[in-house]
N, C-alpha and C positions, 0 to 999 in steps of 0.2 A: 430531689428538688421538687417543690410543689409547682405544678403547671401554671398556677395563677400567681406565683410569687413574683411581684414586680421587681424585687431586688435581684432576681436572677438574671436580668438583662445587663449586659455590659454597659458601663458608663460611656464607653467609646462609641457605641452605636448612635448613629444620627437618627433622630425621629423622622418618620416618613412625612412628606408634605401632604397635608390634608387634600383630598380630592375636591376640586372646585366644580360644582355643577352650575353651568351657565344657564341663566334664565333665557328661554327663547320665546319670542313674541308669537302669539297666535294671531296671525293677520286676518283670519276670518272674523275674529272678534274686534281686533284693533282698528281695522279700516272699514269704511262703508263700501257699498257695492261699487261706486264709481272709482274711488281711489284704488281699490283692489284691482278693478278691471284695467285701469290705466297703467298700473305697475306691472301686472303679471300677464296681461293680454286676454286670457280666457276669463270669463266671469266666474263667480263663486259656484254657480250652478254647474258649469262645465267641469270645473275642478272636482266638485263632489261626484259627478258622474264618472270621471276617470278614476278617482280613488276607489269607488265601488267596483270598478272593472278590474283593477290591478292589485287590490289589497291582498289577495291570496297568492299573488305571484312573487311579491317582495316580502322580506322577512321582518320588516319593521315599518312603523307608521311613517308615511312620507310627509304628513302635515307638519311634523316637528322640524323638518328640514326644508320646507318649501320657502320660496321667496328669495331673499338675499343670501341665504346661508349665513345669517348673522350669528357670530359666535361659533362657527363651525370651521374646523381646520380645512385647508385647501384640499388635502388628500381625501378627506371625508366627503367634501363637496363633489370631487371628481368621481368617486365611487358611486355617489348617489345619482349623479347625472347619467352615468353609464348604466346603472341598473334600472332606473325609472324610465329612461328613454327606450331601453330595450323592451321593458314591460308594455309601454304604450304602443311601440311599433308592432308588437305581437298582436295587437288588436286590429291590425290592418284588415284581415278578412271580414271583420264585422262592420267596418266603417268605409272601406274603400273597395268598391266592386262595380263591375260593369252590369248593366241591366241584363237579366237572364230569362225571366219568364215572358211569355207573350204580352201580358198586361204591362209589365215594366218597360219593355221595348216600345210598345205602342204609345205609352205615356211620354217616354223620352223623345220619341220621334215627333210627336205632336208639339211638345214644348219648343223643340228646335225649329219646327216649321213656323211657329208663331213669331219667331224673331225676324226672319226675312224670306219666308216661303221657300226654304230649301228643303226638299223632301228626303225622307228615309234616314236622316242623320241621327246617330246616337252618341256622338262625341266629337269634340274638337281637340286635336292633338298638337303638341308643340314641345319644345325643350326650353328650359330656363336654367341659368347658372346659379349655384349657391357658392358663395365665396368661402374659402377655407385657408388655413395657414399652410405653409409649405410642409408636405409630409416627409421631406428629407428622403435620403436613400437613393438608390440607383434609378428608381422609377419616378422620381419627383417631377421631372420636366413634363411628363405626359399629362400632369394635372394643370399645366399652364395653358390658358386659353388664348384666343387671338388678341385679347386686350392685355395680355402679359400678366394676368393675375391667376392665382391658383384657385381652382374651382372644381365642383362636381357638376356635370351636365345632367340635369334631371328631366326625364320625360314624364309628362302627365297627359291624361285625357280629362277634359272638363265637360260637365254637362251644362245645360242652360241656366241652372241655379248656381253656377260657379263652384259646385262641389267637385272634388277630385275623384274621378271614377277609376283611374288606373295610375300607377306610379312606378317608375323604374329609377332607382337612386343608387347607382353603383358605377357609373361610367366617369372617367376623368374628364377634365375640362376641355381637352383637345379633341374629344370624340365628336364626330359629325352626327347630327340628329337622324339622318337616314340610316346610318350604321347602327345606332342605338335601337331604332325601331325594327330593323331587319333581324336583330338578335333578341327580340323580346317575345315573351309568351303571348302577348296580345297579337302580334303579327301572325304567329302560328295559329291562334284561335280563329282569326279572320280567314287565313289561308285554308283552314279546314272547314269553313262554312258554319262556324258556331253561331254566328249572328244573322244567318240567312242573307237577305238582300239589303241589310242595314249598312250604313256608310259611316266612315270617319271623314272629317274635313281637316285639311292642313294647309300650310303655306308651300311655297315653291321649293323649299329645302327638302321636301319629300318627293319620292318618285310617284308618279301617277299609277294607281292600281284600280282594279274594278271595285274595290271596297274602300280605297283611300283617294279622295278627290281633291285635287289641287287647282289653283287658278290657271287660266289661260295666260300665256306670256304676252300674247297679242290678241286683240279682239277685232272682228271684221264686220259685225252687224249688231243690231239691237238685242237679239236674243243672247248673244255672247256677252254683251255688256251687262245685261240683267243677271246672267249666270255668275259672272265675276263679282258683281256688286253683292249679290246674295251670299255667295260663298265667303267673301271677305268679312261681311257683317256677322255671319254665323261663326266663322273661325275666331272672331274677336273675343268670344267668351273665354277662351283659354288665356288670352292676355289679361283680361279683367280678373280672371281667377288668380293668376300669378300676382297681380297687384294687390289683391285683397289678402292673399296668403302671406305675402311678405310684409304687408302693413300690420298684420296680426303678429308676425314674428320677424322683426327687423334684423335679428341676428343672421338670418339667411342671406341678407344683403351686406350687412356690416362685416360679417366674417365669423366663422366658427373656429375657435382655437382648441380643437379636440383631436384625438387620434382618429384616423380615417374611419375605422369601424364604428366608433361612437358617433362620429359625424353622420354616417349613413343612417344610423338608428334615429338620431335627432331629426333628420330631414323627414323620415317616414312618420315619426311620432308627431311632428308639427302638422303634417298633412292630415293625420287622424284628428288632431285637435281642431284643425280648420274645418273639417267636415262636421264635427259635433257643433261647432259654433254656427255653421250654416244651418244645421238642423234646428237650432234654437233661435235663429234669426238675430244673432248678436250684431250690434252695430260695430262700425270700424273704430279701432282704437286711435287716439290722437297721436300724431307724429311731430317730431321737431324737424327743422330744416335739414340737418345732417342726415337723418334717417331717410327723408324724402329723396335727397340727392343720391344716396347710396342705392336705394331701390330703383330709381330711374336708370342709373348707370348699369347696374347688373342686369336689369331686364332688357336693356338694349343690346347686350352682347350678341345674343343669338339672332338678331334681326339681319345681320350681314352674312348669314350662312350662304355658301355657294348654292346657286340655283341648280337643281337637278334637271338637266335638259331632257325633254321627252325623246324616246327612241322608238323607231318603228311606226306603224300606222297609228292614227288617232285612237285614243282610248274609247272603247265602245260605250262604257257606262257614262262617261262624261258627255259624249256625243248624243247619247240617248236622252240625257237630262236636258241638254240644250234644245234639241229638236222637238221633244215630246212634252216638255214641261215649260221651260222658260220662253219658248217661241209662242206659247199660247197664253201667256200672262197679259 
């Protein structure tokens, strides 16, 4: 039989359905800069930067599946989210880092001082919840926070420019912020003196340390009033950072419907994108009312954390700041 004899095929065989190649829109060309920014949150320039950074990590062009995943099967979209978010999250050391050189630390401290004259500060620390779907399984309930929604409790350190300098995105929503910090690499770094006499500032949900300064629960004089006022204004940058981060990526407040490991990668990836957007001075994307309400709700969850009562004698570092700095202002 001749290999190419068409009559050799059985008449009972069904012809194969021709493969349909769906046309996918190139949104870089289809939409102008503003429409692209409103829909996808990062600008075209930020997306191009990320594509350049991760194109060797993934095995296919991501531009063809960016955006709505129009014409792409759900399983393909899921695999794409998993791979691309992991690739972007892997850029974390390049875009999310604490100041390390003397020049970086000096600049960071000066910028914080310019806010409210709080000395030696290189970061404001707090935790914020990211809403997720129920992970199911035996451990699902540990992800339920005090507002009875499932979440990841994410610790970040923000600088005066609202950039995320450190992030811990692995703890379930029921975890207390003090516990998260105590088990973080950042805590170990400060305990080991990596940052010298530089300080973190935080709210009363954290224990007072020689390197982590929290407000006085009660003030007795003008110097203590000035200390608390300055500390609160300085710490506020981390709250503003959360607001900007979640306005750029409302899904962090509206809810991520992904597997837990993919969710953790998406959180870190969005923090990387947030920092790139800060570097490029991108404006805030517009939000609708539902998005605003969701962000306000999720950001207020951590504000009711139990206050960590001070134990033992007054903290020397805090006392020294009050007596030798704020008493002289």
